[in-house]
KETORFI-525806 format. One line per 10 residues: number of its first residue (from 1); for each residue x, y, z of C-alpha. Coordinates in Angstrom, 2 decimals. Last residue first. Example, Ala and Ser with C-alpha at 12.3 -4.5 7.8 and 13.67 -1.06 7.14 Angstrom:
2 = 13.67 -1.06 7.14  12.30 -4.50 7.80
END
This chain:
136 = 103.72 93.38 91.00  104.00 89.74 92.34  107.36 89.96 93.60  107.01 89.18 97.15  104.30 87.34 98.17  100.85 89.30 98.61  98.39 89.19 101.04  100.24 93.24 102.33  100.95 93.50 106.00  102.57 97.33 106.45
126 = 100.00 98.45 103.69  97.11 96.41 105.24  94.46 95.01 103.00  90.70 94.74 102.01  90.76 93.77 98.30  89.84 95.10 95.01  90.44 93.40 91.23  90.50 95.06 88.03  91.39 92.79 85.26  87.78 91.38 84.89
116 = 86.12 94.08 84.85  83.81 95.91 87.42  84.86 99.46 88.71  81.79 101.27 90.21  80.70 97.73 92.42  84.09 96.45 93.84  85.44 100.34 94.02  83.00 100.83 96.74  83.07 97.53 98.38  86.39 98.12 98.90
106 = 85.99 101.95 100.32  83.77 100.58 102.40  86.34 97.31 103.91  88.68 100.57 104.67  92.20 99.46 104.59  92.89 99.71 101.17  94.45 97.28 98.61  93.82 97.97 94.36  95.20 95.29 91.77  95.35 95.94 88.31
96 = 96.00 93.51 85.43  97.80 92.94 82.65  98.40 97.09 82.01  97.20 98.78 79.21  97.58 102.66 79.72  95.38 105.55 80.13  91.53 104.11 81.24  92.77 101.57 83.19  95.80 103.92 85.19  93.12 106.40 85.59
86 = 90.66 103.89 86.78  93.26 102.22 89.26  93.93 106.35 90.64  90.61 106.87 91.37  90.14 103.78 93.25  87.45 104.60 95.87  90.80 104.54 97.91  93.48 102.67 96.83  95.93 102.44 99.70  98.04 100.20 97.80
76 = 97.96 100.50 94.46  99.28 97.43 92.61  100.12 97.14 88.83  100.76 93.56 87.12  102.09 94.33 83.72  101.25 94.59 79.73  101.42 98.19 79.56  103.02 99.71 82.43  105.81 101.37 80.94  107.50 104.44 83.36
66 = 107.06 107.20 81.19  105.32 109.70 84.09  103.60 107.02 85.87  103.43 109.78 89.29  102.39 112.77 86.43  100.18 110.48 85.24  98.59 109.98 88.61  98.31 113.65 89.47  96.96 114.92 86.11  93.85 111.96 86.98
56 = 93.66 114.26 89.93  93.52 117.44 88.29  91.15 116.63 86.11  88.36 115.18 88.30  85.95 114.45 85.81  86.82 113.79 82.46  85.52 115.60 79.36  88.36 118.14 79.36  90.85 115.42 78.41  93.76 114.85 80.11
46 = 97.16 115.10 78.53  99.01 111.93 78.17  103.03 110.88 78.30  102.74 112.89 82.19  106.59 113.88 82.67  105.50 118.09 83.20  108.39 120.49 84.49  106.85 122.47 86.98  106.29 126.30 86.45  102.18 125.55 87.69
36 = 101.47 122.35 87.06  98.31 121.69 88.85  97.78 118.26 90.89  95.20 116.53 92.31  92.91 117.36 95.45  93.14 114.13 97.23  90.41 111.72 98.01  89.61 110.56 94.38  86.77 108.15 92.65  83.87 110.70 93.53
26 = 81.43 110.69 90.66  79.18 107.86 92.35  79.30 110.05 95.49  78.08 113.01 94.15  74.30 113.03 94.36  75.50 112.11 98.55  74.40 109.13 100.50  77.71 107.18 98.65  79.62 110.17 99.79  78.98 110.33 103.26
16 = 79.56 106.55 103.55  82.85 106.90 102.10  83.88 109.30 104.45  82.56 107.34 106.99  84.28 104.30 106.08  87.46 106.30 105.92  87.30 107.53 109.39  86.25 103.96 110.99  89.80 102.71 108.54  91.56 105.09 110.01
6 = 90.59 104.87 113.61  91.47 101.46 113.45  94.93 101.55 112.27  95.27 104.39 115.08  94.42 101.17 117.58  96.44 98.56 115.92
END
């Protein structure tokens, strides 16, 4: 539990610092993303040049690949600042998107920046998810 408290404090501080910067509202991802070199590509969509964070969005699209998520309930465990949820909402038509993160500050940011009836965020622990088995 002590280690999780450190992770929670770290990501709360990252969120605080990002939110206090002029770039905070645009910082939906905490990863560097994905750049294809000579690897096979599995994404069904190309990332439009007009979108921010294209490499991070590309990572989400490559992970989804050709998996059908339209009309499904999708859970993002460790959702951070909600970037994957935002990308899934933009490119697919899931029934609902639920993000869970250990950091209350990250969850608060997500709730402020992604207000939609089909998208919800809650604080939670990946090792003890607050959902019944088979919910997603």
